[in-house]
Backbone as a printed PyTorch tensor [residue, N CA C, xyz], in Angstrom:
tensor([[[ -9.6120,   6.1510,   9.2970],
         [-10.7130,   5.5840,   8.5310],
         [-10.4990,   4.0920,   8.4240]],

        [[-11.5380,   3.3430,   8.4920],
         [-11.4600,   1.8900,   8.3910],
         [-12.6650,   1.3830,   7.6220]],

        [[-12.4180,   0.3690,   6.7980],
         [-13.5220,  -0.2690,   6.0980],
         [-13.6090,  -1.6970,   6.5940]],

        [[-14.7910,  -2.0940,   6.9430],
         [-15.0080,  -3.4870,   7.2960],
         [-16.4470,  -3.8160,   6.9430]],

        [[-16.6320,  -4.8320,   6.0980],
         [-17.9640,  -5.1350,   5.5730],
         [-18.6060,  -6.3290,   6.2570]],

        [[-18.3780,  -6.5120,   7.5150],
         [-18.9920,  -7.6340,   8.2040],
         [-18.0260,  -8.7910,   8.3650]],

        [[-18.5180,  -9.8790,   8.9230],
         [-17.6800, -11.0400,   9.2100],
         [-17.0520, -11.5610,   7.9280]],

        [[-15.7680, -11.8540,   7.9950],
         [-15.0660, -12.4020,   6.8500],
         [-14.7460, -11.3860,   5.7740]],

        [[-14.9060, -10.1020,   6.0470],
         [-14.6400,  -9.0630,   5.0610],
         [-13.2120,  -8.5700,   5.1780]],

        [[-12.7320,  -7.9480,   4.1040],
         [-11.4230,  -7.2990,   4.1770],
         [-11.4740,  -6.2230,   5.2480]],

        [[-10.3770,  -6.0790,   5.9530],
         [-10.2480,  -4.9620,   6.8860],
         [ -9.1410,  -4.0900,   6.3380]],

        [[ -9.5110,  -2.8850,   5.9530],
         [ -8.5660,  -1.9500,   5.3570],
         [ -8.5730,  -0.7020,   6.2180]],

        [[ -7.4820,  -0.4920,   6.9100],
         [ -7.3460,   0.6800,   7.7730],
         [ -6.4750,   1.7060,   7.0730]],

        [[ -6.9720,   2.9220,   6.9510],
         [ -6.2250,   4.0120,   6.3350],
         [ -5.9730,   5.0710,   7.3940]],

        [[ -4.7070,   5.4240,   7.5430],
         [ -4.3070,   6.4660,   8.4800],
         [ -3.5760,   7.5430,   7.6750]],

        [[ -4.0780,   8.7530,   7.7330],
         [ -3.5050,   9.8680,   6.9820],
         [ -3.0240,  10.9190,   7.9620]],

        [[ -1.7750,  11.3340,   7.8110],
         [ -1.2430,  12.4010,   8.6630],
         [ -2.1650,  13.6070,   8.5700]],

        [[ -2.4280,  14.2470,   9.7060],
         [ -3.3700,  15.3670,   9.7760],
         [ -3.1050,  16.4300,   8.7150]],

        [[ -1.8460,  16.7080,   8.4490],
         [ -1.5050,  17.7900,   7.5150],
         [ -1.9400,  17.5100,   6.0760]],

        [[ -2.2470,  16.2470,   5.7640],
         [ -2.6560,  15.8890,   4.4020],
         [ -4.1070,  15.4310,   4.3170]],

        [[ -4.7970,  15.3780,   5.4290],
         [ -6.1370,  14.7860,   5.4620],
         [ -7.1450,  15.5110,   4.5720]],

        [[ -6.9550,  16.7830,   4.3370],
         [ -7.8910,  17.5280,   3.4910],
         [ -7.6230,  17.3140,   2.0010]],

        [[ -6.4220,  16.8670,   1.6520],
         [ -6.0530,  16.6920,   0.2400],
         [ -6.3050,  15.2810,  -0.2750]],

        [[ -6.5860,  14.3440,   0.6100],
         [ -6.6530,  12.9380,   0.2230],
         [ -8.0380,  12.3610,   0.5150]],

        [[ -8.5900,  11.6830,  -0.4750],
         [ -9.8670,  10.9930,  -0.2930],
         [ -9.5730,   9.5770,   0.2000]],

        [[ -9.7250,   9.3630,   1.4920],
         [ -9.4170,   8.0550,   2.0850],
         [-10.2520,   6.9430,   1.4500]],

        [[-11.4940,   7.2380,   1.0870],
         [-12.3520,   6.2230,   0.4580],
         [-11.7260,   5.6850,  -0.8250]],

        [[-11.1050,   6.5800,  -1.6030],
         [-10.4580,   6.1440,  -2.8420],
         [ -9.3220,   5.1680,  -2.5460]],

        [[ -8.5560,   5.4450,  -1.4990],
         [ -7.4420,   4.5660,  -1.1440],
         [ -7.9540,   3.2030,  -0.6890]],

        [[ -9.0350,   3.2030,   0.0760],
         [ -9.6520,   1.9400,   0.5090],
         [-10.0830,   1.1380,  -0.7110]],

        [[-10.6870,   1.8230,  -1.6840],
         [-11.1400,   1.1380,  -2.8950],
         [ -9.9850,   0.5330,  -3.6820]],

        [[ -8.8540,   1.2150,  -3.7180],
         [ -7.6800,   0.6910,  -4.4220],
         [ -7.1820,  -0.5780,  -3.7320]],

        [[ -7.0240,  -0.5240,  -2.4240],
         [ -6.5530,  -1.7030,  -1.6860],
         [ -7.5270,  -2.8620,  -1.8810]],

        [[ -8.8220,  -2.5920,  -1.7320],
         [ -9.8260,  -3.6440,  -1.8900],
         [ -9.7420,  -4.2590,  -3.2860]],

        [[ -9.6110,  -3.4410,  -4.3130],
         [ -9.5310,  -3.9430,  -5.6890],
         [ -8.3110,  -4.8380,  -5.8800]],

        [[ -7.1680,  -4.4440,  -5.3350],
         [ -5.9660,  -5.2740,  -5.4540],
         [ -6.1830,  -6.6180,  -4.7730]],

        [[ -6.7500,  -6.6060,  -3.5870],
         [ -6.9960,  -7.8560,  -2.8620],
         [ -7.9750,  -8.7460,  -3.6260]],

        [[ -9.0640,  -8.1500,  -4.1020],
         [-10.0640,  -8.9220,  -4.8450],
         [ -9.4830,  -9.5020,  -6.1210]],

        [[ -8.7760,  -8.6790,  -6.8890],
         [ -8.2140,  -9.1100,  -8.1740],
         [ -7.0250, -10.0450,  -8.0050]],

        [[ -6.5570, -10.1740,  -6.7850],
         [ -5.4550, -11.0930,  -6.4920],
         [ -5.9560, -12.3350,  -5.7650]],

        [[ -7.2740, -12.5050,  -5.7660],
         [ -7.9260, -13.6840,  -5.1780],
         [ -7.5420, -13.9160,  -3.7220]],

        [[ -7.4370, -12.8260,  -2.9860],
         [ -7.1390, -12.9420,  -1.5650],
         [ -8.4100, -13.3150,  -0.8040]],

        [[ -8.2760, -14.1710,   0.2090],
         [ -9.4530, -14.5150,   1.0130],
         [ -9.9950, -13.2610,   1.6980]],

        [[-11.2740, -13.2540,   1.9460],
         [-11.9350, -12.0690,   2.5060],
         [-11.5220, -11.7640,   3.9410]],

        [[-10.8320, -12.6710,   4.5840],
         [-10.4630, -12.4430,   5.9860],
         [ -9.0160, -11.9780,   6.1290]],

        [[ -8.6280, -10.9820,   5.3240],
         [ -7.2970, -10.4060,   5.4650],
         [ -7.4120,  -8.9150,   5.7590]],

        [[ -6.3490,  -8.3830,   6.3540],
         [ -6.3090,  -6.9740,   6.7190],
         [ -5.0520,  -6.3290,   6.1660]],

        [[ -5.1810,  -5.0670,   5.7970],
         [ -4.0600,  -4.2540,   5.3320],
         [ -4.2000,  -2.8940,   5.9900]],

        [[ -3.0760,  -2.3450,   6.4230],
         [ -3.0570,  -0.9810,   6.9360],
         [ -2.2900,  -0.1180,   5.9420]],

        [[ -2.8770,   1.0110,   5.6020],
         [ -2.2540,   1.9790,   4.6940],
         [ -2.0460,   3.2680,   5.4710]],

        [[ -0.8130,   3.7610,   5.4660],
         [ -0.4760,   4.9620,   6.2230],
         [  0.1330,   5.9830,   5.2640]],

        [[ -0.3720,   7.2150,   5.2920],
         [  0.1580,   8.2960,   4.4660],
         [  0.8720,   9.2620,   5.3890]],

        [[  2.1570,   9.4940,   5.1020],
         [  3.0260,  10.2750,   5.9880],
         [  3.7750,  11.3440,   5.1930]],

        [[  4.6110,  12.0980,   5.9120],
         [  5.4580,  13.0940,   5.2570],
         [  6.8220,  12.4730,   4.9180]],

        [[  7.6500,  13.2400,   4.2220],
         [  8.9610,  12.7350,   3.7970],
         [  9.8680,  12.3920,   4.9700]],

        [[  9.8020,  13.1820,   6.0310],
         [ 10.6860,  12.9150,   7.1760],
         [ 10.3540,  11.5790,   7.8340]],

        [[  9.0640,  11.2930,   7.9850],
         [  8.6740,  10.0260,   8.6200],
         [  9.0540,   8.8260,   7.7510]],

        [[  8.8360,   8.9280,   6.4420],
         [  9.1820,   7.7960,   5.5860],
         [ 10.7020,   7.6410,   5.5080]],

        [[ 11.4140,   8.7580,   5.6110],
         [ 12.8780,   8.6760,   5.6540],
         [ 13.3410,   7.9330,   6.9100]],

        [[ 12.7240,   8.2360,   8.0490],
         [ 13.0590,   7.5360,   9.2960],
         [ 12.8120,   6.0360,   9.1600]],

        [[ 11.6720,   5.6670,   8.5980],
         [ 11.3390,   4.2500,   8.4220],
         [ 12.3040,   3.5750,   7.4420]],

        [[ 12.6250,   4.2710,   6.3730],
         [ 13.5480,   3.7310,   5.3740],
         [ 14.9300,   3.5050,   5.9920]],

        [[ 15.3570,   4.4440,   6.8090],
         [ 16.6640,   4.3330,   7.4860],
         [ 16.6410,   3.1790,   8.4890]],

        [[ 15.5820,   3.1120,   9.2820],
         [ 15.5030,   2.1020,  10.3370],
         [ 15.3660,   0.6820,   9.7980]],

        [[ 14.5520,   0.5040,   8.7750],
         [ 14.2390,  -0.8490,   8.3200],
         [ 15.0000,  -1.2950,   7.0730]],

        [[ 15.5110,  -0.3400,   6.3010],
         [ 16.2290,  -0.7200,   5.0820],
         [ 17.6650,  -0.2340,   5.0610]],

        [[ 18.0270,   0.5940,   6.0560],
         [ 19.3870,   1.1170,   6.1060],
         [ 19.6780,   2.1530,   5.0380]],

        [[ 18.6260,   2.7740,   4.5020],
         [ 18.7660,   3.7830,   3.4470],
         [ 18.2990,   5.1210,   4.0210]],

        [[ 19.2180,   6.0780,   4.1460],
         [ 18.9140,   7.3470,   4.7960],
         [ 18.4410,   8.3870,   3.7870]],

        [[ 17.2600,   8.1370,   3.2270],
         [ 16.6160,   9.1030,   2.3300],
         [ 15.1290,   8.8040,   2.2800]],

        [[ 14.3790,   9.8150,   1.8960],
         [ 12.9390,   9.6180,   1.7160],
         [ 12.7230,   8.7430,   0.4940]],

        [[ 11.6070,   8.0610,   0.4670],
         [ 11.2050,   7.2390,  -0.6720],
         [  9.7120,   7.4210,  -0.8720]],

        [[  9.1770,   6.8330,  -1.9260],
         [  7.7610,   7.0420,  -2.1960],
         [  6.8470,   6.0780,  -1.4530]],

        [[  7.2520,   4.8000,  -1.3630],
         [  6.3940,   3.8010,  -0.7190],
         [  7.2460,   2.7240,  -0.0730]],

        [[  6.8240,   2.2720,   1.0890],
         [  7.4390,   1.1510,   1.7860],
         [  6.3490,   0.1510,   2.1360]],

        [[  6.7130,  -1.1220,   2.0990],
         [  5.7760,  -2.1800,   2.4870],
         [  6.3970,  -3.0220,   3.5770]],

        [[  5.6030,  -3.3310,   4.5700],
         [  6.0530,  -4.1570,   5.6830],
         [  5.1010,  -5.3400,   5.8060]],

        [[  5.4640,  -6.4360,   5.1820],
         [  4.6300,  -7.6280,   5.2010],
         [  4.8100,  -8.4110,   6.4800]],

        [[  3.7390,  -9.0290,   6.9330],
         [  3.7940,  -9.8630,   8.1210],
         [  4.3070, -11.2410,   7.7560]],

        [[  3.8620, -11.7720,   6.6260],
         [  4.3210, -13.0780,   6.1690],
         [  3.7040, -14.2250,   6.9410]],

        [[  3.9420, -15.4240,   6.4490],
         [  3.4030, -16.6240,   7.0730],
         [  4.1880, -17.0730,   8.2880]],

        [[  5.3950, -16.5350,   8.4600],
         [  6.2300, -16.9810,   9.5730],
         [  6.0680, -16.0950,  10.8090]],

        [[  4.9700, -15.3570,  10.8790],
         [  4.7240, -14.4740,  12.0180],
         [  4.6900, -15.2650,  13.3270]],

        [[  5.2720, -14.6710,  14.3370],
         [  5.2690, -15.3070,  15.6640],
         [  4.0130, -14.9820,  16.4470]],

        [[  3.1300, -14.2130,  15.8430],
         [  1.9080, -13.8230,  16.5330],
         [  0.7650, -14.7230,  16.1090]],

        [[ -0.0830, -15.0320,  17.0480],
         [ -1.2560, -15.8400,  16.7730],
         [ -2.4410, -14.8900,  16.6360]],

        [[ -3.1750, -15.0330,  15.5360],
         [ -4.3510, -14.2090,  15.3190],
         [ -5.5870, -15.0000,  15.7140]],

        [[ -6.4070, -14.4510,  16.6060],
         [ -7.6430, -15.1470,  16.9510],
         [ -8.4930, -15.3730,  15.6980]],

        [[ -9.2210, -16.4600,  15.6700],
         [-10.0080, -16.8310,  14.4960],
         [-10.9860, -15.7500,  14.0490]],

        [[-11.5190, -14.9820,  14.9840],
         [-12.5200, -13.9880,  14.6140],
         [-11.9120, -12.7260,  13.9970]],

        [[-10.5900, -12.5840,  14.0460],
         [ -9.9260, -11.4250,  13.4620],
         [ -9.3110, -11.7840,  12.1150]],

        [[ -9.2950, -10.8120,  11.1830],
         [ -8.6840, -11.0880,   9.8850],
         [ -7.1630, -11.2240,  10.0120]],

        [[ -6.5690, -12.0070,   9.1060],
         [ -5.1130, -12.1710,   9.0720],
         [ -4.5090, -10.9020,   8.4860]],

        [[ -3.5570, -10.3170,   9.1970],
         [ -2.9410,  -9.0600,   8.7680],
         [ -1.8420,  -9.3380,   7.7460]],

        [[ -2.0140,  -8.8380,   6.5130],
         [ -0.9940,  -9.0080,   5.4720],
         [  0.1960,  -8.1000,   5.7220]],

        [[ -0.0650,  -6.9060,   6.2340],
         [  1.0170,  -5.9730,   6.5080],
         [  0.5900,  -4.5330,   6.3350]],

        [[  1.6010,  -3.6720,   6.2970],
         [  1.3830,  -2.2290,   6.2150],
         [  2.0360,  -1.6690,   4.9580]],

        [[  1.3690,  -0.7080,   4.3570],
         [  1.9190,   0.0540,   3.2440],
         [  2.0150,   1.4980,   3.7230]],

        [[  3.1920,   2.1030,   3.5570],
         [  3.4120,   3.4810,   3.9780],
         [  3.7740,   4.2930,   2.7370]],

        [[  3.0450,   5.3860,   2.5130],
         [  3.2430,   6.2320,   1.3390],
         [  3.6100,   7.6440,   1.7900]],

        [[  4.5740,   8.2510,   1.1140],
         [  4.9230,   9.6430,   1.3650],
         [  4.0890,  10.5340,   0.4590]],

        [[  3.2380,  11.3530,   1.0550],
         [  2.4030,  12.2500,   0.2580],
         [  3.2330,  13.3090,  -0.4780]],

        [[  4.2000,  13.9820,   0.1650],
         [  4.9790,  14.9780,  -0.5810],
         [  5.7370,  14.3680,  -1.7690]],

        [[  6.2450,  13.1680,  -1.6140],
         [  6.9370,  12.5190,  -2.7220],
         [  5.9420,  12.1620,  -3.8210]],

        [[  4.7550,  11.7180,  -3.4510],
         [  3.7170,  11.4180,  -4.4400],
         [  3.3540,  12.6710,  -5.2320]],

        [[  3.2460,  13.8050,  -4.5520],
         [  2.9190,  15.0620,  -5.2210],
         [  4.0150,  15.4250,  -6.2190]],

        [[  5.2770,  15.3200,  -5.7850],
         [  6.4020,  15.6570,  -6.6650],
         [  6.4710,  14.7190,  -7.8700]],

        [[  6.2650,  13.4290,  -7.6420],
         [  6.3250,  12.4540,  -8.7380],
         [  5.1650,  12.6480,  -9.7070]],

        [[  3.9970,  13.0080,  -9.2100],
         [  2.8490,  13.2600, -10.0790],
         [  3.1540,  14.4360, -11.0060]],

        [[  3.7260,  15.5040, -10.4660],
         [  4.0790,  16.6660, -11.2780],
         [  5.1270,  16.2880, -12.3250]],

        [[  6.1050,  15.5110, -11.9160],
         [  7.1710,  15.0720, -12.8190],
         [  6.6260,  14.2070, -13.9600]],

        [[  5.6610,  13.3400, -13.6420],
         [  5.1010,  12.4160, -14.6330],
         [  3.9400,  13.0300, -15.4260]],

        [[  3.4510,  14.1810, -14.9840],
         [  2.3840,  14.8540, -15.7020],
         [  1.0120,  14.2250, -15.5190]],

        [[  0.7850,  13.6260, -14.3600],
         [ -0.5510,  13.1190, -14.0660],
         [ -0.9780,  13.5990, -12.6840]],

        [[ -2.1880,  13.2420, -12.2930],
         [ -2.7390,  13.7530, -11.0350],
         [ -2.0940,  13.0780,  -9.8240]],

        [[ -2.2040,  13.7470,  -8.6990],
         [ -1.7190,  13.1770,  -7.4390],
         [ -2.5180,  11.9160,  -7.1150]],

        [[ -3.8110,  11.9120,  -7.4040],
         [ -4.6360,  10.7300,  -7.1570],
         [ -4.1180,   9.5280,  -7.9550]],

        [[ -3.7330,   9.7590,  -9.2110],
         [ -3.1680,   8.6680, -10.0220],
         [ -1.8580,   8.1630,  -9.4190]],

        [[ -1.0400,   9.0690,  -8.9470],
         [  0.2340,   8.6630,  -8.3460],
         [  0.0080,   7.8930,  -7.0530]],

        [[ -0.9130,   8.3540,  -6.2300],
         [ -1.2300,   7.6230,  -5.0030],
         [ -1.7520,   6.2230,  -5.3320]],

        [[ -2.5940,   6.1250,  -6.3460],
         [ -3.1020,   4.8110,  -6.7620],
         [ -1.9560,   3.9010,  -7.1650]],

        [[ -1.0480,   4.4020,  -7.9700],
         [  0.1180,   3.6190,  -8.3920],
         [  0.9260,   3.1420,  -7.1870]],

        [[  1.1940,   4.0390,  -6.2570],
         [  2.0160,   3.6890,  -5.0930],
         [  1.3050,   2.6780,  -4.1870]],

        [[  0.0090,   2.8240,  -4.0270],
         [ -0.7430,   1.8820,  -3.1920],
         [ -0.7690,   0.5020,  -3.8520]],

        [[ -1.0010,   0.4570,  -5.1470],
         [ -0.9760,  -0.8310,  -5.8640],
         [  0.4010,  -1.4650,  -5.7120]],

        [[  1.4490,  -0.6830,  -5.9360],
         [  2.8160,  -1.1980,  -5.8310],
         [  3.0900,  -1.7540,  -4.4320]],

        [[  2.7240,  -0.9900,  -3.4090],
         [  2.9350,  -1.4370,  -2.0320],
         [  2.1590,  -2.6990,  -1.7090]],

        [[  0.9080,  -2.7680,  -2.1760],
         [  0.0960,  -3.9730,  -1.9280],
         [  0.6840,  -5.1900,  -2.6270]],

        [[  1.1990,  -5.0110,  -3.8320],
         [  1.8160,  -6.1350,  -4.5350],
         [  3.0090,  -6.6800,  -3.7610]],

        [[  3.7690,  -5.7990,  -3.1320],
         [  4.8630,  -6.2710,  -2.2740],
         [  4.3190,  -7.1250,  -1.1290]],

        [[  3.2180,  -6.6990,  -0.5270],
         [  2.6150,  -7.4920,   0.5550],
         [  2.1770,  -8.8650,   0.0640]],

        [[  1.8390,  -8.9440,  -1.2120],
         [  1.3690, -10.1990,  -1.7980],
         [  2.5130, -11.0630,  -2.3380]],

        [[  3.7510, -10.6270,  -2.0750],
         [  4.8950, -11.4580,  -2.4360],
         [  5.6450, -11.0540,  -3.6780]],

        [[  5.2060, -10.0250,  -4.3650],
         [  5.9310,  -9.5590,  -5.5510],
         [  7.1850,  -8.8100,  -5.1160]],

        [[  8.2440,  -8.9950,  -5.8790],
         [  9.5060,  -8.3050,  -5.6180],
         [  9.9470,  -7.5770,  -6.8830]],

        [[ 10.8340,  -6.6180,  -6.7270],
         [ 11.3720,  -5.9070,  -7.8850],
         [ 12.8820,  -5.6820,  -7.7550]],

        [[ 13.5550,  -6.6560,  -7.1450],
         [ 15.0050,  -6.5640,  -6.9280],
         [ 15.7970,  -6.8760,  -8.1920]],

        [[ 15.2960,  -7.8000,  -9.0000],
         [ 15.9800,  -8.1720, -10.2330],
         [ 15.1480,  -7.7120, -11.4220]],

        [[ 15.7630,  -7.7170, -12.5880],
         [ 15.0420,  -7.3000, -13.8010],
         [ 13.8480,  -8.2140, -14.0760]],

        [[ 14.0220,  -9.5110, -13.8910],
         [ 12.9290, -10.4630, -14.1210],
         [ 11.7760, -10.2190, -13.1400]],

        [[ 12.1120, -10.0460, -11.8580],
         [ 11.0760,  -9.7660, -10.8540],
         [ 10.3660,  -8.4570, -11.1730]],

        [[ 11.1430,  -7.4520, -11.5710],
         [ 10.5790,  -6.1380, -11.8840],
         [  9.6000,  -6.2390, -13.0540]],

        [[  9.9850,  -6.9500, -14.1110],
         [  9.0810,  -7.1090, -15.2620],
         [  7.7750,  -7.7720, -14.8380]],

        [[  7.8760,  -8.8340, -14.0400],
         [  6.6850,  -9.5580, -13.5810],
         [  5.8020,  -8.6540, -12.7160]],

        [[  6.4260,  -7.9590, -11.7700],
         [  5.6590,  -7.1080, -10.8590],
         [  5.0230,  -5.9430, -11.6030]],

        [[  5.7840,  -5.2920, -12.4630],
         [  5.2580,  -4.1190, -13.1550],
         [  4.1820,  -4.4950, -14.1700]],

        [[  4.2680,  -5.6980, -14.7430],
         [  3.2020,  -6.1470, -15.6390],
         [  1.9080,  -6.3210, -14.8450]],

        [[  1.9980,  -6.9330, -13.6780],
         [  0.8180,  -7.1080, -12.8200],
         [  0.2950,  -5.7560, -12.3470]],

        [[  1.2160,  -4.8830, -11.9980],
         [  0.8510,  -3.5390, -11.5580],
         [  0.0740,  -2.8220, -12.6630]],

        [[  0.5490,  -2.9050, -13.8910],
         [ -0.1200,  -2.2440, -15.0040],
         [ -1.5130,  -2.8330, -15.2550]],

        [[ -1.6440,  -4.1600, -15.1300],
         [ -2.9630,  -4.7930, -15.2650],
         [ -3.9450,  -4.2080, -14.2600]],

        [[ -3.4960,  -4.1030, -13.0180],
         [ -4.3740,  -3.5730, -11.9610],
         [ -4.6920,  -2.0980, -12.1880]],

        [[ -3.7130,  -1.3390, -12.6060],
         [ -3.9520,   0.0920, -12.8540],
         [ -4.9370,   0.2900, -14.0000]],

        [[ -4.8240,  -0.5150, -15.0550],
         [ -5.7730,  -0.4370, -16.1580],
         [ -7.1950,  -0.7370, -15.6750]],

        [[ -7.3320,  -1.7300, -14.8360],
         [ -8.6290,  -2.1020, -14.2930],
         [ -9.2020,  -0.9750, -13.4150]],

        [[ -8.3480,  -0.2450, -12.7400],
         [ -8.8010,   0.8070, -11.8300],
         [ -9.1440,   2.1210, -12.5580]],

        [[ -8.7310,   2.2500, -13.7790],
         [ -8.9720,   3.5140, -14.5200],
         [-10.4150,   3.6470, -14.9370]]])
């Protein structure tokens, strides 16, 4: 699924593993990404890819890119300003990819006592904030990021 609203619009590509495609409303995920970009004053010519996978795939990515051999809930892969790739003017600038584990989202939703849709929204917001430069490595960074995350989640409710 892809959303593109004409020239200069956000490009939000959502890819959902076949095994979860019936449980997930891709339109809702597109709306979450769009809201984060809009509320973060991002220019309309940016692109984000959101991928929903199983625990094994996210574990492989976590191991390969972070050196952590376990499944996780969300990973973000930002392109950054130092990209060696040149984007043609007519294409949106790619901010990066957000990868979410659906089985982990389901388990965390049950643990937290809210819906899977709410958990997916939280994970997508969190992943997008990482693409926008937010970090949560230190307590100070975590407080700043989670405060922004909560603002966005309140707006999305």
